[in-house]
Residue frames as a rotation matrix with the C-alpha (Angstrom) as fourth column:
UNK 1
-0.714 0.274 0.644 137.23
-0.635 -0.641 -0.431 106.39
0.295 -0.717 0.632 98.45
UNK 2
0.303 0.857 -0.417 134.79
-0.529 0.515 0.675 103.47
0.793 0.016 0.609 98.42
UNK 3
-0.135 -0.442 -0.887 137.07
0.508 0.738 -0.445 101.63
0.851 -0.511 0.125 100.86
UNK 4
-0.950 -0.210 0.230 136.77
-0.051 -0.623 -0.780 104.58
0.307 -0.753 0.582 103.28
UNK 5
-0.181 0.967 0.177 132.98
-0.890 -0.238 0.389 104.41
0.419 -0.087 0.904 103.15
UNK 6
0.367 0.271 -0.890 133.15
-0.067 0.962 0.265 100.66
0.928 -0.037 0.372 103.80
UNK 7
-0.577 -0.673 -0.462 135.47
0.473 0.185 -0.861 101.19
0.666 -0.716 0.212 106.77
UNK 8
-0.823 0.342 0.455 133.18
-0.530 -0.750 -0.395 103.82
0.206 -0.566 0.798 108.27
UNK 9
0.194 0.946 -0.258 130.16
-0.753 0.313 0.579 101.54
0.628 0.082 0.774 107.79
UNK 10
0.112 -0.221 -0.969 131.96
0.319 0.931 -0.176 98.64
0.941 -0.290 0.175 109.51
UNK 11
-0.880 -0.469 -0.074 132.95
0.241 -0.307 -0.921 100.84
0.409 -0.828 0.383 112.47
UNK 12
-0.513 0.780 0.359 129.42
-0.818 -0.570 0.069 102.19
0.258 -0.259 0.931 112.78
UNK 13
0.327 0.645 -0.691 127.95
-0.418 0.754 0.506 98.69
0.847 0.124 0.516 112.59
UNK 14
-0.277 -0.533 -0.800 130.34
0.514 0.621 -0.592 97.42
0.812 -0.575 0.102 115.27
UNK 15
-0.969 -0.109 0.221 129.61
-0.099 -0.649 -0.755 100.38
0.226 -0.753 0.618 117.59
UNK 16
-0.240 0.959 0.149 125.82
-0.911 -0.276 0.307 100.20
0.336 -0.061 0.940 117.20
UNK 17
0.279 0.288 -0.916 125.80
-0.083 0.958 0.276 96.42
0.957 -0.001 0.291 117.66
UNK 18
-0.629 -0.605 -0.489 127.83
0.471 0.204 -0.858 96.87
0.619 -0.770 0.156 120.83
UNK 19
-0.842 0.382 0.382 125.44
-0.524 -0.749 -0.406 99.53
0.131 -0.541 0.831 122.18
UNK 20
0.103 0.954 -0.281 122.37
-0.808 0.245 0.536 97.43
0.580 0.172 0.796 121.36
UNK 21
0.070 -0.166 -0.984 123.88
0.249 0.958 -0.144 94.27
0.966 -0.235 0.109 122.91
UNK 22
-0.884 -0.456 -0.106 124.84
0.235 -0.237 -0.943 96.20
0.405 -0.858 0.316 126.06
UNK 23
-0.540 0.767 0.348 121.33
-0.828 -0.558 -0.056 97.62
0.151 -0.318 0.936 126.46
UNK 24
0.304 0.670 -0.677 119.80
-0.516 0.713 0.474 94.17
0.800 0.205 0.563 125.90
UNK 25
-0.177 -0.495 -0.851 122.13
0.427 0.740 -0.520 92.57
0.887 -0.455 0.080 128.45
UNK 26
-0.842 -0.367 -0.395 121.94
0.504 -0.275 -0.819 95.22
0.192 -0.889 0.416 131.17
UNK 27
-0.754 0.563 -0.339 118.69
-0.256 -0.727 -0.637 97.18
-0.605 -0.394 0.692 130.65
UNK 28
-0.884 0.412 0.220 116.29
0.421 0.500 0.757 95.04
0.202 0.761 -0.616 128.62
UNK 29
-0.038 0.998 0.055 112.96
0.942 0.017 0.334 96.74
0.333 0.064 -0.941 128.00
UNK 30
0.406 0.091 -0.909 114.14
0.597 -0.780 0.189 100.16
-0.692 -0.619 -0.371 129.20
UNK 31
0.817 -0.166 0.552 114.83
0.383 -0.560 -0.735 103.24
0.432 0.812 -0.394 127.07
UNK 32
0.319 -0.824 -0.469 118.46
0.724 -0.107 0.681 104.25
-0.611 -0.557 0.563 127.49
UNK 33
0.931 -0.119 -0.344 119.93
-0.267 -0.867 -0.421 107.56
-0.248 0.484 -0.839 126.35
UNK 34
0.435 -0.817 0.378 123.03
0.809 0.539 0.234 107.02
-0.395 0.204 0.896 124.24
UNK 35
-0.019 -0.540 -0.841 125.69
-0.100 -0.836 0.539 109.21
-0.995 0.094 -0.038 122.67
UNK 36
-0.558 -0.142 0.818 124.89
0.711 0.427 0.559 107.79
-0.428 0.893 -0.137 119.22
UNK 37
-0.733 0.279 -0.620 123.85
-0.416 -0.905 0.085 110.58
-0.538 0.320 0.780 116.88
UNK 38
0.225 0.953 0.203 120.45
-0.276 0.262 -0.925 110.16
-0.934 0.152 0.322 115.24
UNK 39
0.471 -0.082 -0.878 121.96
-0.880 -0.111 -0.462 110.20
-0.059 0.990 -0.124 111.74
UNK 40
-0.647 -0.750 -0.136 124.23
-0.745 0.660 -0.093 107.27
0.159 0.041 -0.986 112.65
UNK 41
-0.555 0.531 0.640 121.25
-0.181 0.674 -0.716 105.35
-0.812 -0.513 -0.278 114.04
UNK 42
0.522 0.750 -0.406 119.29
-0.533 -0.084 -0.842 105.98
-0.666 0.656 0.356 110.85
UNK 43
0.069 -0.594 -0.802 122.22
-0.967 0.159 -0.201 104.78
0.246 0.789 -0.563 108.73
UNK 44
-0.833 -0.367 0.414 122.59
-0.498 0.825 -0.269 101.65
-0.242 -0.430 -0.870 110.86
UNK 45
-0.105 0.893 0.437 118.88
-0.127 0.424 -0.897 100.83
-0.986 -0.150 0.069 110.46
UNK 46
0.592 0.303 -0.747 118.94
-0.730 -0.190 -0.656 101.54
-0.341 0.934 0.109 106.70
UNK 47
-0.365 -0.818 -0.444 121.97
-0.904 0.425 -0.039 99.25
0.220 0.388 -0.895 106.34
UNK 48
-0.819 0.169 0.548 119.84
-0.150 0.859 -0.489 96.55
-0.554 -0.483 -0.678 108.00
UNK 49
-0.856 0.461 0.235 117.16
0.401 0.305 0.864 97.08
0.327 0.833 -0.446 105.34
UNK 50
-0.246 0.781 -0.574 114.74
0.790 -0.181 -0.586 99.11
-0.561 -0.598 -0.572 107.45
UNK 51
-0.238 0.271 0.933 112.60
0.706 -0.612 0.358 101.57
0.667 0.743 -0.046 105.47
UNK 52
-0.441 -0.040 -0.897 112.56
0.784 -0.503 -0.364 104.93
-0.436 -0.863 0.253 107.22
UNK 53
0.624 0.647 0.439 110.22
0.743 -0.665 -0.076 107.88
0.243 0.373 -0.895 106.81
UNK 54
-0.229 -0.827 0.513 112.44
0.589 -0.537 -0.603 110.98
0.775 0.164 0.611 106.50
UNK 55
-0.159 0.239 0.958 110.41
-0.488 -0.863 0.134 112.91
0.858 -0.446 0.253 109.07
UNK 56
0.650 0.462 -0.603 110.15
0.190 0.669 0.718 110.07
0.735 -0.582 0.348 111.58
UNK 57
0.105 -0.606 0.788 111.53
-0.862 -0.451 -0.232 110.50
0.496 -0.655 -0.570 115.09
UNK 58
0.111 -0.137 0.984 111.47
-0.684 0.708 0.176 106.77
-0.721 -0.693 -0.015 115.81
UNK 59
-0.111 -0.232 -0.967 112.65
-0.852 0.523 -0.028 103.61
0.512 0.820 -0.255 114.11
UNK 60
0.281 0.255 0.925 111.57
-0.724 0.690 0.030 100.06
-0.630 -0.678 0.379 114.94
UNK 61
0.223 -0.189 -0.956 113.09
-0.775 0.561 -0.292 96.84
0.592 0.806 -0.021 113.68
UNK 62
0.920 0.022 0.391 113.94
-0.254 0.793 0.553 93.28
-0.298 -0.608 0.736 114.69
UNK 63
0.198 -0.884 -0.423 117.38
-0.776 0.122 -0.619 91.75
0.599 0.451 -0.662 114.82
UNK 64
0.785 0.002 -0.620 119.13
0.229 0.929 0.292 88.70
0.576 -0.371 0.728 116.24
UNK 65
0.079 -0.781 0.620 121.38
-0.901 -0.322 -0.291 88.71
0.427 -0.535 -0.729 119.32
UNK 66
-0.766 -0.480 0.426 122.86
-0.619 0.730 -0.290 85.34
-0.172 -0.486 -0.857 120.33
UNK 67
-0.884 0.419 -0.206 120.18
0.208 0.748 0.630 83.44
0.418 0.514 -0.749 118.40
UNK 68
-0.308 0.823 -0.477 117.38
0.782 -0.067 -0.620 85.42
-0.542 -0.564 -0.623 120.06
UNK 69
-0.244 0.322 0.915 115.08
0.714 -0.579 0.394 87.71
0.657 0.749 -0.088 118.13
UNK 70
-0.425 0.061 -0.903 114.88
0.738 -0.555 -0.385 91.14
-0.525 -0.830 0.191 119.74
UNK 71
0.583 0.606 0.541 112.81
0.768 -0.628 -0.123 94.26
0.265 0.487 -0.832 119.08
UNK 72
-0.517 -0.773 -0.368 114.91
0.815 -0.576 0.065 97.39
-0.262 -0.266 0.928 118.76
UNK 73
0.641 0.708 0.298 113.41
0.752 -0.656 -0.059 100.86
0.154 0.261 -0.953 118.98
UNK 74
-0.634 -0.773 -0.008 115.33
0.771 -0.631 -0.081 104.08
0.057 -0.057 0.997 118.32
UNK 75
0.650 0.754 -0.097 113.82
0.758 -0.652 0.008 107.39
-0.057 -0.079 -0.995 119.45
UNK 76
-0.119 -0.669 0.734 115.34
0.600 -0.638 -0.483 110.69
0.791 0.382 0.477 118.41
UNK 77
0.069 0.026 -0.997 116.24
0.907 -0.417 0.052 112.88
-0.415 -0.909 -0.052 121.37
UNK 78
0.546 0.270 0.793 115.20
0.706 -0.658 -0.262 116.27
0.451 0.703 -0.550 120.04
UNK 79
0.948 -0.201 -0.245 117.14
0.023 -0.728 0.685 118.16
-0.316 -0.656 -0.685 122.72
UNK 80
0.225 -0.965 -0.131 120.58
-0.519 -0.232 0.823 117.01
-0.825 -0.118 -0.553 121.62
UNK 81
0.377 -0.019 -0.926 120.18
-0.922 0.090 -0.377 115.01
0.090 0.996 0.017 118.39
UNK 82
-0.769 -0.628 0.120 121.20
-0.639 0.763 -0.098 111.69
-0.030 -0.152 -0.988 119.93
UNK 83
-0.139 0.687 -0.713 119.30
-0.443 0.601 0.665 108.40
0.885 0.409 0.221 120.08
UNK 84
-0.256 0.198 0.946 117.44
-0.890 0.334 -0.310 106.78
-0.378 -0.922 0.091 122.96
UNK 85
-0.418 -0.015 -0.908 117.33
-0.604 0.751 0.265 103.02
0.679 0.660 -0.323 122.46
UNK 86
0.107 0.465 0.879 115.15
-0.863 0.482 -0.150 100.23
-0.494 -0.742 0.453 123.84
UNK 87
-0.459 -0.262 -0.849 115.91
-0.658 0.742 0.127 96.56
0.597 0.617 -0.513 123.21
UNK 88
-0.135 0.482 0.865 113.64
-0.835 0.414 -0.362 93.73
-0.533 -0.772 0.347 124.31
UNK 89
-0.918 -0.126 0.375 113.30
0.020 0.932 0.362 90.05
-0.395 0.339 -0.854 123.52
UNK 90
-0.800 0.573 -0.177 110.52
-0.410 -0.308 0.859 89.84
0.438 0.759 0.481 120.90
UNK 91
-0.312 0.724 -0.614 108.28
0.522 0.671 0.526 87.39
0.794 -0.156 -0.588 122.77
UNK 92
-0.475 0.094 -0.875 108.35
0.826 -0.294 -0.480 89.55
-0.303 -0.951 0.062 125.92
UNK 93
-0.929 0.108 -0.354 107.50
-0.192 -0.958 0.213 92.65
-0.316 0.265 0.911 123.87
UNK 94
-0.621 0.737 -0.267 104.58
-0.156 0.218 0.963 90.84
0.768 0.640 -0.020 122.24
UNK 95
-0.275 0.504 -0.819 103.26
0.857 0.514 0.029 89.66
0.436 -0.694 -0.574 125.63
UNK 96
-0.702 -0.034 -0.712 103.44
0.470 -0.773 -0.426 93.23
-0.536 -0.633 0.559 126.99
UNK 97
-0.903 0.364 -0.229 101.57
-0.421 -0.642 0.641 94.57
0.086 0.675 0.733 123.98
UNK 98
-0.427 0.772 -0.471 98.87
0.218 0.593 0.775 91.91
0.877 0.228 -0.422 124.33
UNK 99
-0.392 0.244 -0.887 98.46
0.920 0.086 -0.382 92.70
-0.017 -0.966 -0.258 128.04
UNK 100
-0.867 0.048 -0.497 98.02
0.013 -0.993 -0.118 96.41
-0.499 -0.109 0.860 127.23
UNK 101
-0.740 0.631 -0.232 95.37
-0.361 -0.081 0.929 95.57
0.568 0.771 0.287 124.63
UNK 102
-0.320 0.624 -0.713 93.50
0.632 0.701 0.330 93.37
0.706 -0.345 -0.619 127.13
UNK 103
-0.530 0.083 -0.844 93.52
0.774 -0.358 -0.522 96.01
-0.345 -0.930 0.125 129.86
UNK 104
-0.917 0.193 -0.350 92.11
-0.289 -0.925 0.246 98.64
-0.277 0.327 0.904 127.47
UNK 105
-0.688 0.679 -0.256 89.20
0.050 0.396 0.917 96.39
0.724 0.618 -0.306 126.46
């Protein structure tokens, strides 16, 4: 049965990578509602080594897409149990955060 678990993990990894790449390519920096169930998103993040608080409704991590570091954020959609995802190139995300800090000062 271990082979079945491995197969499921590979399929999940392939699907989530595809979703994340598509969001990065077509909607960078925008939260997109997906059909990915929250539990699958949590598993994907855990498989990437992300530590997750059991009660958390968001997950943040970095990953590489085509040799570019991107910030990935998963938000749990409480209405239907799916995941809203935002993907943005890490340097752009950092610049946005710094601009927000400056405007609040």
